[in-house]
DOBA-341611 format. One line per 5 residues: number of its first residue (from 1); their letters; for each residue x, y, z of C-alpha. Coordinates in nm, 3 decimals. Layout:
# residues N
NUM	A	X,Y,Z; ... .
This chain:
# residues 302
1	MWLHI	-5.547,-3.129,-0.378; -5.438,-2.864,-0.222; -5.151,-2.991,-0.098; -4.943,-2.780,-0.375; -5.085,-2.408,-0.285 .
6	PLYLT	-4.854,-2.447,0.085; -4.582,-2.510,-0.120; -4.623,-2.255,-0.331; -4.684,-2.000,-0.099; -4.360,-2.105,0.081 .
11	YIYYR	-4.146,-2.070,-0.190; -4.324,-1.666,-0.221; -4.243,-1.619,0.114; -3.902,-1.761,0.101; -3.847,-1.560,-0.242 .
16	KLFPK	-3.858,-1.244,-0.107; -3.552,-1.268,0.088; -3.331,-1.266,-0.263; -3.332,-1.134,-0.571; -3.386,-1.386,-0.907 .
21	GDILT	-3.066,-1.512,-1.001; -2.886,-1.405,-0.702; -2.660,-1.738,-0.639; -2.448,-1.524,-0.389; -2.737,-1.442,-0.166 .
26	IGLLL	-2.855,-1.741,-0.214; -2.558,-1.944,-0.082; -2.516,-1.693,0.172; -2.874,-1.728,0.328; -2.866,-2.115,0.280 .
31	GGLSY	-2.512,-2.084,0.488; -2.611,-1.902,0.759; -2.917,-2.120,0.815; -2.709,-2.429,0.824; -2.504,-2.279,1.022 .
36	ALSAL	-2.736,-2.178,1.248; -2.879,-2.567,1.240; -2.539,-2.738,1.364; -2.501,-2.453,1.652; -2.822,-2.516,1.804 .
41	YLHYE	-2.797,-2.894,1.735; -2.471,-2.897,1.931; -2.620,-2.720,2.210; -2.947,-2.811,2.206; -2.983,-2.834,2.580 .
46	SWQYV	-2.884,-2.419,2.638; -2.994,-2.263,2.336; -3.367,-2.490,2.262; -3.535,-2.197,2.435; -3.495,-1.967,2.101 .
51	LWSLP	-3.692,-2.212,1.909; -3.979,-2.050,2.075; -3.957,-1.740,1.867; -4.064,-1.928,1.598; -4.409,-1.888,1.660 .
56	LGSFM	-4.364,-1.512,1.696; -4.222,-1.527,1.365; -4.491,-1.679,1.212; -4.757,-1.482,1.467; -4.619,-1.184,1.293 .
61	YHNSR	-4.593,-1.235,0.965; -4.949,-1.378,0.919; -5.083,-1.068,1.102; -4.882,-0.825,0.799; -4.977,-1.038,0.544 .
66	KDLPL	-5.251,-0.935,0.235; -5.319,-1.258,0.091; -5.521,-1.419,0.344; -5.880,-1.246,0.200; -5.801,-1.401,-0.171 .
71	LKVHS	-5.715,-1.746,0.040; -6.055,-1.731,0.192; -6.233,-1.856,-0.079; -6.101,-2.188,-0.074; -6.247,-2.444,0.102 .
76	HYRAI	-5.923,-2.540,0.280; -5.824,-2.225,0.369; -5.709,-2.316,0.716; -5.514,-2.655,0.640; -5.308,-2.466,0.373 .
81	IITEY	-5.189,-2.161,0.593; -5.132,-2.424,0.912; -4.979,-2.652,0.661; -4.714,-2.347,0.514; -4.602,-2.243,0.832 .
86	IIENL	-4.525,-2.575,0.898; -4.323,-2.588,0.618; -4.174,-2.269,0.670; -4.023,-2.393,1.010; -3.972,-2.768,0.875 .
91	PFLVL	-3.584,-2.768,0.926; -3.618,-2.628,1.278; -3.909,-2.912,1.350; -3.707,-3.207,1.167; -3.424,-3.091,1.438 .
96	ILLKK	-3.639,-3.127,1.712; -3.723,-3.461,1.653; -3.341,-3.543,1.564; -3.311,-3.493,1.921; -3.660,-3.665,2.033 .
101	DFITA	-3.738,-3.400,2.181; -4.136,-3.471,2.086; -4.287,-3.290,2.353; -4.150,-2.919,2.212; -4.246,-3.052,1.861 .
106	VALVL	-4.604,-3.106,1.919; -4.622,-2.726,2.141; -4.461,-2.587,1.849; -4.693,-2.733,1.591; -4.985,-2.643,1.817 .
111	SFVLI	-4.951,-2.306,1.814; -4.908,-2.284,1.416; -5.227,-2.433,1.412; -5.355,-2.183,1.654; -5.231,-1.923,1.464 .
116	GCLPQ	-5.325,-2.025,1.133; -5.723,-2.019,1.312; -5.658,-1.641,1.428; -5.809,-1.365,1.293; -5.558,-1.058,1.200 .
121	KNFAL	-5.591,-0.796,1.372; -5.420,-0.402,1.347; -5.330,-0.277,1.663; -5.359,0.093,1.712; -5.053,0.210,1.981 .
126	KYPFS	-4.918,0.517,2.011; -4.520,0.530,2.030; -4.354,0.793,2.195; -4.072,0.775,1.972; -3.841,1.057,1.803 .
131	LADPF	-4.047,1.173,1.497; -3.696,1.275,1.371; -3.692,0.935,1.276; -3.992,0.830,1.109; -3.949,0.482,1.004 .
136	WHIAF	-3.915,0.355,1.403; -4.349,0.408,1.396; -4.346,0.252,1.067; -4.141,-0.038,1.117; -4.295,-0.140,1.458 .
141	RQYKL	-4.646,-0.100,1.335; -4.596,-0.305,1.009; -4.397,-0.524,1.177; -4.541,-0.549,1.496; -4.218,-0.533,1.670 .
146	ILGLP	-4.368,-0.444,2.013; -4.455,-0.812,2.029; -4.074,-0.878,2.140; -4.072,-0.658,2.415; -4.339,-0.883,2.662 .
151	IAMAL	-4.147,-1.179,2.511; -3.824,-1.020,2.592; -3.960,-0.975,2.973; -4.075,-1.267,2.980; -3.778,-1.489,2.880 .
156	IIIGA	-3.579,-1.276,3.164; -3.811,-1.334,3.419; -3.824,-1.764,3.309; -3.409,-1.719,3.371; -3.472,-1.602,3.691 .
161	IYQNP	-3.690,-1.864,3.817; -3.437,-2.121,3.652; -3.102,-1.896,3.793; -2.995,-1.925,3.396; -2.859,-1.565,3.311 .
166	NLALF	-2.787,-1.683,2.982; -3.118,-1.682,2.889; -3.193,-1.333,3.058; -2.872,-1.221,2.811; -3.042,-1.351,2.539 .
171	ALGLT	-3.357,-1.156,2.597; -3.148,-0.873,2.578; -2.988,-0.979,2.270; -3.323,-0.998,2.143; -3.407,-0.607,2.217 .
176	AFIGC	-3.092,-0.549,2.102; -3.182,-0.708,1.756; -3.564,-0.523,1.758; -3.390,-0.213,1.788; -3.191,-0.290,1.451 .
181	IPYFE	-3.464,-0.418,1.247; -3.652,-0.030,1.170; -3.312,0.117,1.015; -3.312,-0.154,0.778; -3.563,0.062,0.585 .
186	REFEA	-3.429,0.343,0.381; -3.560,0.716,0.369; -3.609,0.872,0.016; -3.279,1.062,-0.077; -3.407,1.361,-0.136 .
191	HINVS	-3.516,1.398,0.272; -3.134,1.376,0.289; -3.044,1.618,0.023; -3.326,1.893,0.161; -3.234,1.856,0.521 .
196	VYRGK	-3.138,2.169,0.675; -2.858,1.951,0.822; -2.529,1.858,0.628; -2.260,1.564,0.656; -2.185,1.496,0.999 .
201	DYLLQ	-2.515,1.701,1.183; -2.724,1.540,0.965; -2.581,1.192,1.068; -2.548,1.325,1.465; -2.933,1.385,1.446 .
206	QLKAG	-3.035,1.050,1.339; -2.816,0.946,1.607; -2.977,1.121,1.884; -3.295,1.007,1.779; -3.184,0.678,1.752 .
211	LLNIS	-3.042,0.669,2.125; -3.363,0.823,2.230; -3.559,0.558,2.095; -3.326,0.259,2.217; -3.344,0.428,2.533 .
216	LLFIP	-3.751,0.394,2.500; -3.696,0.042,2.424; -3.446,-0.106,2.676; -3.610,0.050,2.992; -3.872,-0.190,3.029 .
221	VFITY	-3.650,-0.498,2.985; -3.368,-0.354,3.161; -3.605,-0.284,3.464; -3.677,-0.650,3.430; -3.334,-0.738,3.419 .
226	IICFQ	-3.228,-0.539,3.716; -3.513,-0.717,3.934; -3.445,-1.033,3.856; -3.062,-1.033,3.868; -2.987,-0.756,4.024 .
231	WQYAE	-2.674,-0.617,3.876; -2.527,-0.908,3.778; -2.335,-0.875,3.412; -2.422,-0.551,3.431; -2.074,-0.424,3.289 .
236	VLPLY	-2.190,-0.593,2.945; -2.551,-0.415,2.949; -2.376,-0.095,2.711; -2.268,-0.351,2.506; -2.652,-0.412,2.398 .
241	ISVPI	-2.770,-0.106,2.360; -2.444,-0.057,2.118; -2.556,-0.278,1.848; -2.871,-0.067,1.771; -2.671,0.256,1.778 .
246	LGVLS	-2.442,0.047,1.511; -2.761,-0.043,1.338; -2.806,0.369,1.287; -2.434,0.384,1.157; -2.446,0.079,0.932 .
251	KYAFW	-2.748,0.229,0.723; -2.595,0.486,0.607; -2.241,0.328,0.579; -2.381,0.061,0.391; -2.688,0.268,0.183 .
256	NNTLW	-2.681,0.117,-0.118; -2.658,-0.266,0.004; -2.866,-0.432,0.282; -2.702,-0.724,0.246; -2.365,-0.605,0.381 .
261	QTLAL	-2.538,-0.456,0.632; -2.708,-0.722,0.763; -2.358,-0.905,0.730; -2.202,-0.642,0.944; -2.460,-0.625,1.227 .
266	LAVSI	-2.436,-1.013,1.219; -2.039,-1.022,1.306; -2.065,-0.736,1.561; -2.350,-0.911,1.736; -2.170,-1.265,1.767 .
271	GVIYI	-1.864,-1.032,1.891; -2.084,-0.862,2.085; -1.900,-1.019,2.403; -1.569,-0.914,2.301; -1.631,-0.541,2.331 .
276	IPVIA	-1.624,-0.537,1.874; -1.930,-0.317,1.878; -1.706,-0.056,2.054; -1.411,-0.095,1.816; -1.673,-0.130,1.509 .
281	IPYFY	-1.837,0.209,1.608; -1.543,0.462,1.468; -1.509,0.283,1.137; -1.873,0.261,1.079; -1.925,0.650,1.176 .
286	YLAIQ	-1.631,0.730,0.937; -1.815,0.569,0.620; -2.163,0.669,0.706; -2.017,1.039,0.748; -1.869,1.011,0.386 .
291	TIKKQ	-2.204,0.808,0.227; -2.406,1.137,0.333; -2.109,1.366,0.226; -2.136,1.181,-0.119; -2.504,1.218,-0.165 .
296	QYAQH	-2.526,1.596,-0.024; -2.268,1.665,-0.274; -2.361,1.521,-0.535; -2.694,1.667,-0.560; -2.601,2.070,-0.499 .
301	SH	-2.316,1.982,-0.783; -2.582,2.003,-1.044 .
C-alpha cells in the first residue's frame, strides 16, 4: 500500500516548522493551531472565507517543492500528493464537516485534487521593488507571493458585492501579512558589517527600501478598496501599512530568533485595531538599532 507515503510527506512538511526536540516551539504551534480552529469554529459564519486561503498555501507549496520529479516514478503519484494535501489541511476540513458545510468541504477537496494535477510552472516576473533589499525579489519569486495580490483584490470585490467591509479589511490584513514574509529572511552578517551605513543609518536605509516596497505592494489593493468602499474605514488603512514596517524593525530586533519575531508580529497584528503597531514601533526601533550596533561594533573591535 502507498498510503504511508503521504503520511510521511506530511510529517516532513510540518517537521520543517520546528527543530527536533524543541518542545516549546511544538507546543506553541499546536496551541496556535488550536486557538485558530476554536476561533474559527465559534465565528464560522463571519470568517469562513478565510478557509479559501488553504488551497493557495497548497498551490504555493506544490509549485515550489523539489521532490515531485522523484515522486513521479511512483505508479500512484497523483493520488499520493493529493492525499498529502488533504492530510495537511485535515484539521480545517474536519472543522468544516462539524459545521455541516459540505459544499465548502467538497469544493476544497476538489481544489486539492486540481492542484495535485497541475504541472509546476516557473513564473518569471520583473518586480519594481527596491534593490536595497534583495530579499523582496528572492521571497516573491521563491514563495510566489505575487499570487496573494489578486486574491486580496478579489476578496475586496466580493466584500463590496455582499456589503461586507470586514472581508475587505481581512484582504488588507492579508496584504500586510504578505509584506511581512520577506523580513523573515536574513542577509549575511557580512553585508551588515561591510556596509558604509552604520547603526541607525543602516536601519534607516532598510526602512526607506521597505516603505517603498510596501507602498508598491499596497497600491493595487488600496485602489481596489477605494473604488469599492470609497473612504469607509479610511482611518485604519495606515495601520495595515505599519504592520509590514514593523516587519523591518522586528527582523533586526529579533535577529537571532525568528520564533520571537513571529510571536511579536502576531501580537501586533491581533492588536492592529487598538493602535498597538504605533505603540510598538518605537520599542522595536530601539531594539533594532542596538542589534545592528552590536553586530557592527563587535566586528570592528577585532
